[in-house]
All heavy atoms as TSV, in Angstrom:
chain	resi	resn	atom	element	x	y	z
A	1	MET	N	N	185.371	93.943	147.065
A	1	MET	CA	C	185.631	95.086	147.835
A	1	MET	C	C	186.734	95.914	146.991
A	1	MET	O	O	187.688	95.353	146.484
A	1	MET	CB	C	186.297	94.604	149.203
A	1	MET	CG	C	186.510	95.800	150.028
A	1	MET	SD	S	187.017	95.303	151.678
A	1	MET	CE	C	185.409	95.273	152.458
A	2	GLN	N	N	186.404	97.251	146.910
A	2	GLN	CA	C	187.239	98.070	146.156
A	2	GLN	C	C	188.513	98.546	147.009
A	2	GLN	O	O	188.362	98.950	148.014
A	2	GLN	CB	C	186.463	99.336	145.657
A	2	GLN	CG	C	187.259	100.247	144.790
A	2	GLN	CD	C	186.373	101.486	144.364
A	2	GLN	OE1	O	185.221	101.534	144.790
A	2	GLN	NE2	N	186.963	102.382	143.566
A	3	SER	N	N	189.637	98.622	146.265
A	3	SER	CA	C	190.789	99.051	146.969
A	3	SER	C	C	190.797	100.591	147.018
A	3	SER	O	O	190.428	101.254	145.960
A	3	SER	CB	C	191.999	98.577	146.131
A	3	SER	OG	O	193.172	99.222	146.571
A	4	ARG	N	N	191.408	101.096	147.907
A	4	ARG	CA	C	191.557	102.640	148.057
A	4	ARG	C	C	192.290	103.251	146.902
A	4	ARG	O	O	192.174	104.327	146.464
A	4	ARG	CB	C	192.139	103.013	149.389
A	4	ARG	CG	C	191.219	102.822	150.589
A	4	ARG	CD	C	191.860	103.455	151.784
A	4	ARG	NE	N	191.108	102.999	152.863
A	4	ARG	CZ	C	190.001	103.667	153.376
A	4	ARG	NH1	N	189.636	104.732	152.794
A	4	ARG	NH2	N	189.440	103.250	154.480
A	5	TRP	N	N	193.363	102.385	146.497
A	5	TRP	CA	C	194.285	102.891	145.394
A	5	TRP	C	C	193.582	102.924	144.134
A	5	TRP	O	O	194.192	103.508	143.111
A	5	TRP	CB	C	195.541	102.005	145.439
A	5	TRP	CG	C	196.352	102.218	146.707
A	5	TRP	CD1	C	196.471	101.226	147.622
A	5	TRP	CD2	C	196.957	103.336	147.159
A	5	TRP	NE1	N	197.206	101.737	148.703
A	5	TRP	CE2	C	197.585	103.021	148.417
A	5	TRP	CE3	C	197.141	104.643	146.705
A	5	TRP	CZ2	C	198.226	103.956	149.160
A	5	TRP	CZ3	C	197.879	105.589	147.473
A	5	TRP	CH2	C	198.404	105.159	148.751
A	6	LYS	N	N	192.520	102.373	143.901
A	6	LYS	CA	C	191.836	102.297	142.587
A	6	LYS	C	C	190.602	103.410	142.591
A	6	LYS	O	O	189.901	103.430	141.676
A	6	LYS	CB	C	191.153	101.067	142.272
A	6	LYS	CG	C	192.192	99.886	141.987
A	6	LYS	CD	C	191.604	98.594	141.781
A	6	LYS	CE	C	192.681	97.600	141.568
A	6	LYS	NZ	N	192.068	96.234	141.278
A	7	SER	N	N	190.579	104.217	143.728
A	7	SER	CA	C	189.533	105.098	143.810
A	7	SER	C	C	189.874	106.439	143.158
A	7	SER	O	O	190.934	107.026	143.413
A	7	SER	CB	C	189.312	105.410	145.353
A	7	SER	OG	O	188.427	106.534	145.519
A	8	TRP	N	N	189.004	106.919	142.251
A	8	TRP	CA	C	189.257	108.244	141.621
A	8	TRP	C	C	189.271	109.381	142.561
A	8	TRP	O	O	189.986	110.321	142.301
A	8	TRP	CB	C	188.246	108.445	140.423
A	8	TRP	CG	C	186.965	108.663	140.898
A	8	TRP	CD1	C	185.928	107.603	141.062
A	8	TRP	CD2	C	186.280	109.919	141.285
A	8	TRP	NE1	N	184.757	108.278	141.538
A	8	TRP	CE2	C	184.924	109.592	141.677
A	8	TRP	CE3	C	186.648	111.163	141.326
A	8	TRP	CZ2	C	184.012	110.525	142.196
A	8	TRP	CZ3	C	185.829	112.186	141.948
A	8	TRP	CH2	C	184.529	111.825	142.184
A	9	THR	N	N	188.572	109.289	143.563
A	9	THR	CA	C	188.472	110.279	144.699
A	9	THR	C	C	189.860	110.404	145.379
A	9	THR	O	O	190.260	111.584	145.627
A	9	THR	CB	C	187.391	109.990	145.694
A	9	THR	OG1	O	186.210	109.710	145.077
A	9	THR	CG2	C	187.240	111.114	146.631
A	10	LEU	N	N	190.440	109.370	145.669
A	10	LEU	CA	C	191.784	109.410	146.242
A	10	LEU	C	C	192.786	110.081	145.383
A	10	LEU	O	O	193.542	111.063	145.849
A	10	LEU	CB	C	192.314	107.965	146.640
A	10	LEU	CG	C	193.797	107.994	147.064
A	10	LEU	CD1	C	193.830	108.432	148.510
A	10	LEU	CD2	C	194.341	106.584	146.996
A	11	TRP	N	N	192.866	109.769	144.130
A	11	TRP	CA	C	193.756	110.437	143.107
A	11	TRP	C	C	193.391	111.904	142.903
A	11	TRP	O	O	194.338	112.644	142.690
A	11	TRP	CB	C	193.837	109.619	141.883
A	11	TRP	CG	C	194.419	108.231	142.126
A	11	TRP	CD1	C	193.819	107.030	142.120
A	11	TRP	CD2	C	195.756	108.067	142.464
A	11	TRP	NE1	N	194.764	106.022	142.418
A	11	TRP	CE2	C	195.888	106.566	142.591
A	11	TRP	CE3	C	196.895	108.795	142.693
A	11	TRP	CZ2	C	197.128	106.030	142.955
A	11	TRP	CZ3	C	198.120	108.184	142.900
A	11	TRP	CH2	C	198.146	106.803	143.116
A	12	THR	N	N	192.248	112.191	142.921
A	12	THR	CA	C	191.796	113.604	142.744
A	12	THR	C	C	192.235	114.524	143.994
A	12	THR	O	O	192.826	115.505	143.858
A	12	THR	CB	C	190.267	113.757	142.590
A	12	THR	OG1	O	189.832	113.018	141.537
A	12	THR	CG2	C	189.841	115.181	142.404
A	13	SER	N	N	192.048	113.845	145.133
A	13	SER	CA	C	192.602	114.605	146.449
A	13	SER	C	C	194.043	114.682	146.447
A	13	SER	O	O	194.529	115.741	146.814
A	13	SER	CB	C	191.980	113.920	147.592
A	13	SER	OG	O	192.429	112.685	147.793
A	14	LEU	N	N	194.795	113.666	145.969
A	14	LEU	CA	C	196.179	113.829	145.983
A	14	LEU	C	C	196.710	114.790	145.035
A	14	LEU	O	O	197.599	115.542	145.301
A	14	LEU	CB	C	196.787	112.428	145.756
A	14	LEU	CG	C	196.733	111.352	146.931
A	14	LEU	CD1	C	197.230	110.046	146.465
A	14	LEU	CD2	C	197.502	111.869	148.098
A	15	ALA	N	N	196.106	114.857	143.833
A	15	ALA	CA	C	196.464	115.864	142.817
A	15	ALA	C	C	196.089	117.350	143.366
A	15	ALA	O	O	196.893	118.188	143.129
A	15	ALA	CB	C	195.654	115.565	141.634
A	16	ALA	N	N	195.024	117.416	144.017
A	16	ALA	CA	C	194.676	118.746	144.586
A	16	ALA	C	C	195.613	119.155	145.663
A	16	ALA	O	O	196.016	120.304	145.782
A	16	ALA	CB	C	193.300	118.698	145.141
A	17	LEU	N	N	196.005	118.250	146.473
A	17	LEU	CA	C	197.008	118.516	147.512
A	17	LEU	C	C	198.365	118.912	146.955
A	17	LEU	O	O	198.955	119.842	147.379
A	17	LEU	CB	C	197.224	117.338	148.428
A	17	LEU	CG	C	198.188	117.433	149.610
A	17	LEU	CD1	C	197.815	118.464	150.558
A	17	LEU	CD2	C	198.370	116.081	150.279
A	18	ALA	N	N	198.780	118.187	145.872
A	18	ALA	CA	C	200.019	118.493	145.231
A	18	ALA	C	C	199.954	119.904	144.621
A	18	ALA	O	O	200.825	120.693	144.770
A	18	ALA	CB	C	200.348	117.504	144.253
A	19	ALA	N	N	198.846	120.209	143.962
A	19	ALA	CA	C	198.709	121.544	143.365
A	19	ALA	C	C	198.588	122.683	144.374
A	19	ALA	O	O	199.171	123.723	144.158
A	19	ALA	CB	C	197.431	121.589	142.463
A	20	PHE	N	N	198.054	122.410	145.485
A	20	PHE	CA	C	197.917	123.396	146.530
A	20	PHE	C	C	199.228	123.664	147.157
A	20	PHE	O	O	199.687	124.838	147.410
A	20	PHE	CB	C	196.932	122.884	147.620
A	20	PHE	CG	C	196.530	123.901	148.691
A	20	PHE	CD1	C	195.842	125.046	148.486
A	20	PHE	CD2	C	197.192	123.704	149.985
A	20	PHE	CE1	C	195.602	125.967	149.454
A	20	PHE	CE2	C	196.975	124.681	150.917
A	20	PHE	CZ	C	196.109	125.819	150.742
A	21	CYS	N	N	199.945	122.639	147.415
A	21	CYS	CA	C	201.371	122.861	148.036
A	21	CYS	C	C	202.279	123.518	146.961
A	21	CYS	O	O	203.075	124.276	147.413
A	21	CYS	CB	C	201.909	121.448	148.344
A	21	CYS	SG	S	201.182	120.611	149.795
A	22	LEU	N	N	202.269	123.178	145.708
A	22	LEU	CA	C	203.027	123.789	144.679
A	22	LEU	C	C	202.651	125.280	144.678
A	22	LEU	O	O	203.495	126.165	144.562
A	22	LEU	CB	C	202.850	123.183	143.276
A	22	LEU	CG	C	203.686	121.931	143.081
A	22	LEU	CD1	C	203.331	121.405	141.753
A	22	LEU	CD2	C	205.126	122.282	143.035
A	23	LYS	N	N	201.309	125.551	144.599
A	23	LYS	CA	C	200.929	126.969	144.602
A	23	LYS	C	C	201.381	127.783	145.854
A	23	LYS	O	O	201.865	128.924	145.622
A	23	LYS	CB	C	199.314	127.059	144.475
A	23	LYS	CG	C	198.807	128.403	144.252
A	23	LYS	CD	C	197.318	128.344	144.142
A	23	LYS	CE	C	196.575	128.392	145.321
A	23	LYS	NZ	N	196.882	129.511	146.193
A	24	GLN	N	N	201.246	127.231	146.995
A	24	GLN	CA	C	201.572	127.928	148.174
A	24	GLN	C	C	203.212	128.092	148.397
A	24	GLN	O	O	203.579	129.179	148.774
A	24	GLN	CB	C	201.055	127.158	149.510
A	24	GLN	CG	C	199.510	127.181	149.503
A	24	GLN	CD	C	198.968	128.529	149.627
A	24	GLN	OE1	O	199.559	129.392	150.362
A	24	GLN	NE2	N	197.988	128.819	149.007
A	25	PHE	N	N	203.908	127.060	148.174
A	25	PHE	CA	C	205.351	126.954	148.495
A	25	PHE	C	C	206.286	127.467	147.216
A	25	PHE	O	O	207.395	127.858	147.509
A	25	PHE	CB	C	205.719	125.639	149.051
A	25	PHE	CG	C	204.996	125.323	150.362
A	25	PHE	CD1	C	204.133	124.194	150.279
A	25	PHE	CD2	C	205.034	126.095	151.354
A	25	PHE	CE1	C	203.529	123.809	151.569
A	25	PHE	CE2	C	204.382	125.764	152.585
A	25	PHE	CZ	C	203.624	124.601	152.618
A	26	ALA	N	N	205.769	127.351	146.071
A	26	ALA	CA	C	206.651	127.644	144.967
A	26	ALA	C	C	206.377	129.080	144.502
A	26	ALA	O	O	207.200	129.633	143.757
A	26	ALA	CB	C	206.275	126.762	143.684
A	27	GLY	N	N	205.377	129.747	145.106
A	27	GLY	CA	C	205.130	131.191	144.821
A	27	GLY	C	C	204.705	131.474	143.414
A	27	GLY	O	O	205.189	132.408	142.821
A	28	ILE	N	N	203.918	130.477	142.883
A	28	ILE	CA	C	203.361	130.720	141.495
A	28	ILE	C	C	202.513	131.888	141.435
A	28	ILE	O	O	201.531	132.083	142.252
A	28	ILE	CB	C	202.656	129.398	141.009
A	28	ILE	CG1	C	203.641	128.320	141.097
A	28	ILE	CG2	C	202.084	129.657	139.643
A	28	ILE	CD1	C	203.018	126.959	140.763
A	29	ASP	N	N	202.816	132.844	140.532
A	29	ASP	CA	C	202.001	134.110	140.454
A	29	ASP	C	C	200.863	133.768	139.405
A	29	ASP	O	O	201.038	133.513	138.319
A	29	ASP	CB	C	202.963	135.139	139.859
A	29	ASP	CG	C	202.273	136.546	139.988
A	29	ASP	OD1	O	201.328	136.712	140.872
A	29	ASP	OD2	O	202.637	137.482	139.200
A	30	MET	N	N	199.639	134.055	139.872
A	30	MET	CA	C	198.412	133.881	139.131
A	30	MET	C	C	197.546	135.122	139.267
A	30	MET	O	O	197.722	135.950	140.075
A	30	MET	CB	C	197.614	132.682	139.654
A	30	MET	CG	C	198.305	131.417	139.490
A	30	MET	SD	S	197.129	130.158	140.061
A	30	MET	CE	C	198.220	128.876	140.359
A	31	ASP	N	N	196.506	135.228	138.404
A	31	ASP	CA	C	195.517	136.182	138.485
A	31	ASP	C	C	194.829	136.109	139.888
A	31	ASP	O	O	194.621	135.024	140.396
A	31	ASP	CB	C	194.511	136.076	137.386
A	31	ASP	CG	C	193.525	137.122	137.415
A	31	ASP	OD1	O	193.814	138.328	137.681
A	31	ASP	OD2	O	192.345	136.842	136.960
A	32	GLU	N	N	194.456	137.194	140.469
A	32	GLU	CA	C	193.918	137.212	141.875
A	32	GLU	C	C	192.515	136.418	141.837
A	32	GLU	O	O	192.334	135.709	142.826
A	32	GLU	CB	C	193.606	138.604	142.259
A	32	GLU	CG	C	193.224	138.721	143.707
A	32	GLU	CD	C	194.301	138.152	144.688
A	32	GLU	OE1	O	195.473	138.393	144.440
A	32	GLU	OE2	O	193.900	137.620	145.723
A	33	THR	N	N	191.756	136.449	140.761
A	33	THR	CA	C	190.541	135.641	140.793
A	33	THR	C	C	190.720	134.202	140.759
A	33	THR	O	O	190.157	133.490	141.516
A	33	THR	CB	C	189.724	136.058	139.450
A	33	THR	OG1	O	189.510	137.527	139.467
A	33	THR	CG2	C	188.373	135.284	139.526
A	34	ILE	N	N	191.711	133.708	139.999
A	34	ILE	CA	C	192.034	132.374	139.965
A	34	ILE	C	C	192.734	131.933	141.077
A	34	ILE	O	O	192.412	130.794	141.711
A	34	ILE	CB	C	192.984	132.047	138.674
A	34	ILE	CG1	C	192.298	132.301	137.374
A	34	ILE	CG2	C	193.546	130.595	138.843
A	34	ILE	CD1	C	193.181	132.209	136.211
A	35	ASN	N	N	193.551	132.693	141.777
A	35	ASN	CA	C	194.157	132.445	142.973
A	35	ASN	C	C	193.124	132.223	144.129
A	35	ASN	O	O	193.143	131.280	144.927
A	35	ASN	CB	C	195.144	133.433	143.384
A	35	ASN	CG	C	196.195	132.943	144.443
A	35	ASN	OD1	O	196.353	131.854	144.686
A	35	ASN	ND2	N	196.742	134.002	145.128
A	36	SER	N	N	192.167	133.124	144.246
A	36	SER	CA	C	191.212	133.000	145.201
A	36	SER	C	C	190.325	131.763	145.081
A	36	SER	O	O	190.008	131.049	146.037
A	36	SER	CB	C	190.242	134.241	145.271
A	36	SER	OG	O	190.891	135.377	145.325
A	37	PHE	N	N	189.959	131.427	143.761
A	37	PHE	CA	C	189.167	130.206	143.479
A	37	PHE	C	C	189.886	128.951	143.926
A	37	PHE	O	O	189.282	128.046	144.533
A	37	PHE	CB	C	188.804	130.222	142.002
A	37	PHE	CG	C	188.134	129.037	141.518
A	37	PHE	CD1	C	186.765	128.908	141.846
A	37	PHE	CD2	C	188.634	128.036	140.840
A	37	PHE	CE1	C	186.016	127.773	141.500
A	37	PHE	CE2	C	188.018	126.979	140.376
A	37	PHE	CZ	C	186.659	126.777	140.771
A	38	LEU	N	N	191.157	128.929	143.614
A	38	LEU	CA	C	191.994	127.750	143.983
A	38	LEU	C	C	192.133	127.639	145.485
A	38	LEU	O	O	192.332	126.546	146.042
A	38	LEU	CB	C	193.271	127.757	143.232
A	38	LEU	CG	C	193.325	127.550	141.709
A	38	LEU	CD1	C	194.691	127.639	141.241
A	38	LEU	CD2	C	192.658	126.235	141.439
A	39	ASP	N	N	192.175	128.690	146.160
A	39	ASP	CA	C	192.378	128.706	147.643
A	39	ASP	C	C	191.158	128.111	148.300
A	39	ASP	O	O	191.261	127.548	149.376
A	39	ASP	CB	C	192.548	130.152	148.230
A	39	ASP	CG	C	194.013	130.628	148.027
A	39	ASP	OD1	O	194.803	129.760	147.752
A	39	ASP	OD2	O	194.312	131.824	148.087
A	40	VAL	N	N	189.967	128.153	147.676
A	40	VAL	CA	C	188.781	127.530	148.198
A	40	VAL	C	C	188.666	126.116	147.638
A	40	VAL	O	O	188.354	125.190	148.353
A	40	VAL	CB	C	187.518	128.432	147.817
A	40	VAL	CG1	C	186.277	127.709	148.224
A	40	VAL	CG2	C	187.586	129.741	148.460
A	41	LEU	N	N	188.904	125.904	146.386
A	41	LEU	CA	C	188.592	124.580	145.660
A	41	LEU	C	C	189.500	123.507	146.136
A	41	LEU	O	O	188.997	122.435	146.502
A	41	LEU	CB	C	188.567	124.777	144.196
A	41	LEU	CG	C	188.325	123.511	143.436
A	41	LEU	CD1	C	186.843	123.060	143.664
A	41	LEU	CD2	C	188.548	123.682	141.994
A	42	LEU	N	N	190.777	123.833	146.140
A	42	LEU	CA	C	191.750	122.738	146.422
A	42	LEU	C	C	191.664	122.125	147.833
A	42	LEU	O	O	191.552	120.826	147.957
A	42	LEU	CB	C	193.228	123.187	146.152
A	42	LEU	CG	C	193.401	123.542	144.647
A	42	LEU	CD1	C	194.872	124.125	144.444
A	42	LEU	CD2	C	193.317	122.246	143.779
A	43	PRO	N	N	191.492	122.864	148.871
A	43	PRO	CA	C	191.350	122.219	150.164
A	43	PRO	C	C	189.966	121.489	150.308
A	43	PRO	O	O	189.942	120.429	150.961
A	43	PRO	CB	C	191.257	123.419	151.168
A	43	PRO	CG	C	192.075	124.464	150.494
A	43	PRO	CD	C	191.777	124.336	149.018
A	44	VAL	N	N	188.988	121.918	149.568
A	44	VAL	CA	C	187.734	121.167	149.543
A	44	VAL	C	C	187.839	119.768	148.981
A	44	VAL	O	O	187.387	118.792	149.446
A	44	VAL	CB	C	186.585	121.917	148.958
A	44	VAL	CG1	C	185.355	121.114	148.725
A	44	VAL	CG2	C	186.277	123.191	149.716
A	45	LEU	N	N	188.592	119.804	147.792
A	45	LEU	CA	C	188.854	118.544	147.143
A	45	LEU	C	C	189.789	117.519	148.045
A	45	LEU	O	O	189.435	116.335	148.089
A	45	LEU	CB	C	189.527	118.692	145.824
A	45	LEU	CG	C	188.687	119.283	144.671
A	45	LEU	CD1	C	189.600	119.573	143.510
A	45	LEU	CD2	C	187.557	118.341	144.331
A	46	VAL	N	N	190.673	118.104	148.767
A	46	VAL	CA	C	191.462	117.267	149.702
A	46	VAL	C	C	190.659	116.751	150.785
A	46	VAL	O	O	190.766	115.588	151.069
A	46	VAL	CB	C	192.703	118.102	150.143
A	46	VAL	CG1	C	193.435	117.330	151.268
A	46	VAL	CG2	C	193.663	118.390	149.044
A	47	ALA	N	N	189.858	117.590	151.358
A	47	ALA	CA	C	188.954	117.070	152.427
A	47	ALA	C	C	188.000	116.148	152.019
A	47	ALA	O	O	187.771	115.168	152.695
A	47	ALA	CB	C	188.269	118.350	153.052
A	48	PHE	N	N	187.441	116.200	150.796
A	48	PHE	CA	C	186.562	115.177	150.278
A	48	PHE	C	C	187.231	113.842	150.152
A	48	PHE	O	O	186.698	112.785	150.465
A	48	PHE	CB	C	185.943	115.593	148.943
A	48	PHE	CG	C	185.011	114.693	148.298
A	48	PHE	CD1	C	183.723	114.368	148.990
A	48	PHE	CD2	C	185.250	113.937	147.196
A	48	PHE	CE1	C	182.876	113.564	148.432
A	48	PHE	CE2	C	184.359	113.027	146.630
A	48	PHE	CZ	C	183.286	112.841	147.298
A	49	GLY	N	N	188.369	113.868	149.724
A	49	GLY	CA	C	189.314	112.652	149.634
A	49	GLY	C	C	189.561	112.005	150.945
A	49	GLY	O	O	189.588	110.767	151.052
A	50	VAL	N	N	189.669	112.827	151.904
A	50	VAL	CA	C	189.953	112.341	153.278
A	50	VAL	C	C	188.744	111.652	153.909
A	50	VAL	O	O	188.840	110.599	154.561
A	50	VAL	CB	C	190.534	113.416	154.214
A	50	VAL	CG1	C	190.616	113.011	155.611
A	50	VAL	CG2	C	191.859	113.890	153.660
A	51	VAL	N	N	187.603	112.222	153.832
A	51	VAL	CA	C	186.390	111.678	154.347
A	51	VAL	C	C	185.795	110.640	153.549
A	51	VAL	O	O	184.830	109.927	154.116
A	51	VAL	CB	C	185.260	112.897	154.701
A	51	VAL	CG1	C	185.995	113.861	155.694
A	51	VAL	CG2	C	184.761	113.470	153.483
A	52	ASN	N	N	186.040	110.447	152.342
A	52	ASN	CA	C	185.461	109.417	151.423
A	52	ASN	C	C	186.057	108.065	151.824
A	52	ASN	O	O	187.261	107.917	151.893
A	52	ASN	CB	C	185.722	109.749	149.996
A	52	ASN	CG	C	185.021	108.908	149.144
A	52	ASN	OD1	O	183.939	108.247	149.518
A	52	ASN	ND2	N	185.457	108.616	147.904
A	53	ASN	N	N	185.201	107.003	151.909
A	53	ASN	CA	C	185.627	105.706	152.120
A	53	ASN	C	C	185.181	104.764	151.003
A	53	ASN	O	O	184.035	104.383	150.908
A	53	ASN	CB	C	185.060	105.171	153.440
A	53	ASN	CG	C	185.591	103.735	153.782
A	53	ASN	OD1	O	186.382	103.189	153.076
A	53	ASN	ND2	N	185.076	103.179	154.766
A	54	PRO	N	N	186.105	104.500	149.951
A	54	PRO	CA	C	185.677	103.681	148.863
A	54	PRO	C	C	185.377	102.256	149.149
A	54	PRO	O	O	184.789	101.455	148.255
A	54	PRO	CB	C	186.855	103.853	147.865
A	54	PRO	CG	C	187.989	104.006	148.695
A	54	PRO	CD	C	187.462	104.892	149.963
A	55	THR	N	N	185.858	101.724	150.308
A	55	THR	CA	C	185.516	100.346	150.631
A	55	THR	C	C	184.210	100.162	151.419
A	55	THR	O	O	183.920	99.025	151.697
A	55	THR	CB	C	186.692	99.864	151.520
A	55	THR	OG1	O	186.736	100.715	152.775
A	55	THR	CG2	C	188.135	99.914	150.857
A	56	ASN	N	N	183.482	101.185	151.597
A	56	ASN	CA	C	182.229	101.117	152.239
A	56	ASN	C	C	181.235	100.528	151.389
A	56	ASN	O	O	181.013	101.152	150.258
A	56	ASN	CB	C	181.768	102.544	152.773
A	56	ASN	CG	C	180.513	102.443	153.654
A	56	ASN	OD1	O	179.918	101.384	153.822
A	56	ASN	ND2	N	180.080	103.572	154.142
A	57	ALA	N	N	180.438	99.502	151.723
A	57	ALA	CA	C	179.434	98.903	150.821
A	57	ALA	C	C	178.096	99.775	150.651
A	57	ALA	O	O	177.526	99.536	149.690
A	57	ALA	CB	C	179.095	97.453	151.332
A	58	ASP	N	N	177.924	100.542	151.539
A	58	ASP	CA	C	176.710	101.414	151.653
A	58	ASP	C	C	176.925	102.745	150.781
A	58	ASP	O	O	176.052	103.577	150.960
A	58	ASP	CB	C	176.305	101.750	153.042
A	58	ASP	CG	C	175.996	100.486	153.742
A	58	ASP	OD1	O	175.561	99.481	153.133
A	58	ASP	OD2	O	176.056	100.569	155.068
A	59	LYS	N	N	177.972	102.835	150.076
A	59	LYS	CA	C	178.160	104.207	149.414
A	59	LYS	C	C	177.202	104.348	148.269
A	59	LYS	O	O	176.509	103.453	147.822
A	59	LYS	CB	C	179.663	104.296	148.886
A	59	LYS	CG	C	179.923	103.306	147.704
A	59	LYS	CD	C	181.332	103.564	147.219
A	59	LYS	CE	C	181.546	102.597	146.095
A	59	LYS	NZ	N	182.810	102.712	145.396
A	60	LEU	N	N	176.978	105.604	147.913
A	60	LEU	CA	C	175.886	105.911	146.840
A	60	LEU	C	C	176.560	105.815	145.532
A	60	LEU	O	O	177.583	106.015	145.246
A	60	LEU	CB	C	175.441	107.434	147.029
A	60	LEU	CG	C	174.661	107.493	148.433
A	60	LEU	CD1	C	174.220	109.067	148.516
A	60	LEU	CD2	C	173.463	106.655	148.448
């Protein structure tokens, strides 16, 4: 059985959450195109990490 802490999905979602919080609360100034892209991509990565279950034996 795989541990959640060894899952690359968990670490990707935690990194995305940290990047999103830094971007929002630190006021990092970016190009508008990059900022828009990150506003969509980072929450999706976090949500994917939340709904993923690495301990499920039926995973693909």
